[in-house]
C-alpha positions, 0 to 999 in steps of 0.5 A: 500500500502506498504511503503519502506524507505531508509536512506542515510548517507553521510560523507565528507572526505577531507574537503577542496577538498569537499568544493572546489567541492561544490563551483564549482557546485554552481558557475556553477549553478549561471552561468546557471541560469544567462544565463537562466534569460537572455534568458527568458528576450530576449524571453519575449521581442520578444513575446511582439513585436510579440503581438504588431504586431498582434494587429496592424494587427488585427486592420487593418483587422477590 
């Protein structure tokens, strides 16, 4: 099978502006992961509560 490779070289022009843009991207990513983490914790709590209810219902049915 043929293999093709591509090389890309990036250059930053206007160092302060590039740095500011990258910091903004990093902060947005942090906020996004923070939100995701909180949502996952809430979902885990809801699933644990549901599991407890199912166990109680199953025990009552037996």
